[in-house]
MARBA-3410 file (N, C-alpha, C, O; in Angstrom, 1 decimal):
74
14.8,-22.4,15.1,13.8,-23.2,15.7,12.4,-22.7,15.3,12.2,-21.5,15.5 ~ 11.5,-23.5,14.7,10.2,-23.0,14.3,9.4,-22.6,15.5,9.5,-23.1,16.6 ~ 8.5,-21.6,15.3,7.6,-21.2,16.3,6.5,-22.2,16.5,6.1,-22.9,15.5 ~ 6.0,-22.3,17.7,4.8,-23.2,17.9,3.6,-22.7,17.2,3.5,-21.5,16.9 ~ 2.7,-23.7,16.9,1.5,-23.3,16.2,0.7,-22.4,17.0,0.7,-22.5,18.2
0.0,-21.5,16.4,-0.8,-20.5,17.1,-1.0,-19.3,16.3,-0.5,-19.2,15.2 ~ -1.7,-18.3,16.9,-2.0,-17.0,16.2,-1.0,-16.0,16.8,-0.8,-15.8,18.0 ~ -0.3,-15.3,15.9,0.7,-14.3,16.2,0.3,-13.0,15.6,-0.4,-12.9,14.6 ~ 0.8,-11.9,16.2,0.7,-10.6,15.7,1.9,-9.8,15.9,2.7,-10.2,16.8 ~ 2.1,-8.7,15.2,3.3,-7.9,15.4,2.9,-6.4,15.1,2.0,-6.2,14.3
3.6,-5.5,15.7,3.5,-4.1,15.5,4.8,-3.5,15.2,5.9,-4.1,15.6 ~ 4.8,-2.3,14.6,6.1,-1.6,14.4,5.9,-0.1,14.6,4.8,0.4,14.4 ~ 6.9,0.5,15.0,6.9,2.0,15.1,8.2,2.5,14.8,9.3,1.8,14.8 ~ 8.3,3.8,14.5,9.5,4.5,14.2,9.6,5.8,14.9,8.5,6.4,15.3 ~ 10.8,6.3,15.1,11.0,7.6,15.8,11.1,8.7,14.8,11.8,8.6,13.8
10.3,9.8,15.1,10.5,11.0,14.3,10.7,12.1,15.3,9.8,12.6,16.0 ~ 11.9,12.5,15.4,12.3,13.5,16.5,12.1,12.8,17.8,12.8,11.8,18.1 ~ 11.3,13.3,18.7,11.0,12.7,20.0,9.7,11.9,20.0,9.4,11.4,21.1 ~ 9.0,11.8,18.9,7.7,11.1,18.9,7.8,9.7,18.2,8.4,9.6,17.2 ~ 7.2,8.8,18.9,7.1,7.4,18.3,5.8,7.4,17.5,4.7,7.7,17.9
5.9,6.9,16.2,4.8,6.9,15.3,4.6,5.4,14.9,5.5,4.7,14.5 ~ 3.3,5.0,14.9,3.0,3.6,14.5,3.2,3.5,13.0,2.9,4.4,12.2 ~ 3.8,2.4,12.6,4.1,2.1,11.2,3.2,1.1,10.7,2.8,0.2,11.4 ~ 2.9,1.1,9.4,2.1,0.1,8.7,3.0,-1.2,8.7,4.2,-1.1,8.4 ~ 2.4,-2.3,9.0,3.1,-3.6,8.9,2.5,-4.4,7.7,1.3,-4.5,7.6
3.4,-5.0,6.9,3.0,-5.7,5.8,3.6,-7.1,5.8,4.6,-7.3,6.5 ~ 2.9,-8.1,5.2,3.5,-9.4,5.1,3.2,-9.9,3.7,2.4,-9.4,3.0 ~ 3.9,-11.0,3.4,3.8,-11.6,2.1,3.3,-13.1,2.3,3.9,-13.8,3.1 ~ 2.3,-13.5,1.6,1.7,-14.8,1.7,1.0,-15.2,0.4,0.4,-14.3,-0.2 ~ 1.1,-16.4,0.0,0.3,-16.9,-1.2,-1.2,-16.8,-0.9,-1.6,-17.1,0.2
-1.9,-16.4,-2.0,-3.4,-16.4,-1.9,-3.9,-17.8,-2.3,-3.6,-18.2,-3.5 ~ -4.6,-18.5,-1.5,-5.1,-19.8,-1.8,-6.5,-19.7,-2.4,-6.8,-20.6,-3.3 ~ -7.3,-18.7,-2.1,-8.6,-18.6,-2.7,-9.1,-17.2,-2.5,-8.7,-16.4,-1.6 ~ -10.0,-16.8,-3.4,-10.7,-15.5,-3.3,-12.2,-15.9,-3.1,-12.8,-16.7,-3.9 ~ -12.8,-15.3,-2.1,-14.2,-15.6,-1.8,-15.1,-14.5,-1.9,-14.7,-13.3,-1.7
-16.3,-14.7,-2.4,-17.4,-13.6,-2.5,-18.4,-14.0,-1.4,-19.1,-15.0,-1.6 ~ -18.6,-13.2,-0.4,-19.6,-13.4,0.6,-20.5,-12.2,0.7,-20.5,-11.3,-0.2 ~ -21.4,-12.2,1.7,-22.4,-11.2,1.8,-21.8,-9.8,2.1,-22.3,-8.8,1.7 ~ -20.6,-9.8,2.6,-19.9,-8.5,2.9,-18.9,-8.1,1.8,-18.1,-7.2,2.0 ~ -18.9,-8.9,0.7,-17.9,-8.5,-0.4,-16.9,-9.6,-0.5,-17.0,-10.7,0.0
-15.8,-9.2,-1.2,-14.7,-10.2,-1.4,-13.8,-10.3,-0.2,-13.6,-9.3,0.5 ~ -13.2,-11.5,-0.1,-12.2,-11.7,0.9,-11.2,-12.7,0.3,-11.5,-13.4,-0.7 ~ -10.0,-12.8,0.9,-9.0,-13.8,0.4,-8.6,-14.7,1.5,-8.5,-14.3,2.7 ~ -8.2,-15.9,1.1,-7.7,-16.9,2.1,-6.2,-16.9,1.8,-5.7,-17.3,0.8 ~ -5.4,-16.4,2.8,-3.9,-16.4,2.7,-3.3,-17.6,3.4,-3.7,-17.9,4.5
-2.5,-18.3,2.7,-1.8,-19.5,3.2,-1.1,-19.2,4.5,-0.2,-18.4,4.5 ~ -1.4,-19.9,5.5,-0.7,-19.8,6.8,-1.2,-18.6,7.6,-0.8,-18.4,8.8 ~ -2.1,-17.8,7.1,-2.6,-16.6,7.7,-4.1,-16.7,8.1,-4.5,-16.5,9.2 ~ -4.9,-17.0,7.1,-6.3,-17.1,7.2,-7.0,-16.2,6.3,-6.4,-15.7,5.4 ~ -8.3,-15.9,6.6,-9.1,-15.1,5.7,-9.0,-13.6,6.1,-9.0,-13.2,7.3
-8.8,-12.7,5.1,-8.7,-11.3,5.3,-9.7,-10.6,4.3,-9.9,-11.2,3.2 ~ -10.2,-9.4,4.6,-11.0,-8.7,3.6,-10.1,-8.3,2.5,-8.9,-8.0,2.7 ~ -10.7,-8.3,1.3,-9.9,-7.9,0.1,-9.3,-6.5,0.2,-8.2,-6.2,-0.3 ~ -10.0,-5.6,0.9,-9.5,-4.3,1.1,-8.3,-4.2,1.9,-7.6,-3.1,1.9 ~ -7.9,-5.3,2.6,-6.7,-5.3,3.4,-5.4,-5.5,2.5,-4.3,-5.2,3.0
-5.6,-5.9,1.3,-4.5,-6.2,0.4,-3.9,-4.8,-0.1,-4.7,-3.9,-0.4 ~ -2.6,-4.8,-0.2,-2.0,-3.6,-0.8,-1.3,-3.9,-2.1,-1.1,-2.9,-2.9 ~ -1.1,-5.1,-2.4,-0.4,-5.5,-3.7,-0.7,-6.9,-4.0,-0.6,-7.8,-3.1 ~ -0.9,-7.3,-5.3,-1.0,-8.6,-5.7,0.0,-8.8,-6.8,0.0,-8.0,-7.8 ~ 0.9,-9.8,-6.8,1.9,-10.0,-7.8,2.1,-11.4,-8.0,1.9,-12.3,-7.2
2.7,-11.8,-9.2,3.1,-13.1,-9.5,4.3,-13.4,-8.7,5.1,-12.5,-8.3 ~ 4.6,-14.7,-8.5,5.8,-15.1,-7.8,7.0,-14.6,-8.6,7.0,-14.7,-9.9 ~ 8.0,-14.1,-8.0,9.2,-13.7,-8.6,10.1,-14.9,-9.0,10.4,-15.7,-8.1 ~ 10.4,-15.0,-10.3,11.3,-16.1,-10.7,12.5,-15.5,-11.5,12.4,-14.4,-12.0 ~ 13.5,-16.2,-11.4,14.7,-15.8,-12.2,14.5,-16.1,-13.7,14.0,-17.1,-14.0
14.9,-15.1,-14.5,14.9,-15.3,-15.9,15.9,-16.3,-16.3,17.0,-16.4,-15.7 ~ 15.7,-17.1,-17.3,16.7,-18.1,-17.8,17.9,-17.3,-18.3,17.8,-16.2,-18.9 ~ 19.1,-17.9,-18.2,20.3,-17.3,-18.6,20.2,-17.1,-20.1,19.8,-18.0,-20.8 ~ 20.7,-16.0,-20.6,20.7,-15.7,-22.1,22.0,-16.3,-22.7,23.1,-16.0,-22.1 ~ 21.9,-17.0,-23.7,23.1,-17.5,-24.4,23.6,-16.4,-25.3,22.8,-15.8,-26.0
24.9,-16.2,-25.3,25.4,-15.2,-26.2,26.3,-15.8,-27.3,27.0,-16.8,-27.0 ~ 26.1,-15.3,-28.5,26.8,-15.9,-29.6,27.9,-14.9,-30.0,27.7,-13.7,-30.0 ~ 29.0,-15.4,-30.4,30.1,-14.6,-30.9,30.4,-15.0,-32.3,30.4,-16.2,-32.6 ~ 30.7,-14.1,-33.2,31.0,-14.4,-34.6,32.5,-14.2,-34.8,33.0,-14.5,-35.9
END
């Protein structure tokens, strides 16, 4: 069942011995636009909203499967 429209957040932590440590949380979303404002660059992420460019950890092309290679036998 899809979640209702709204703003959501999440946190994560892990145990190291007896101590709970906050973990970095990452998400993947398409970039719809890159904006240059008075405070520098920001990006508009589809379904997320605007974030400062410094919040990005990685930018990559969409992963696609390579076409099957035909093999020839002699």
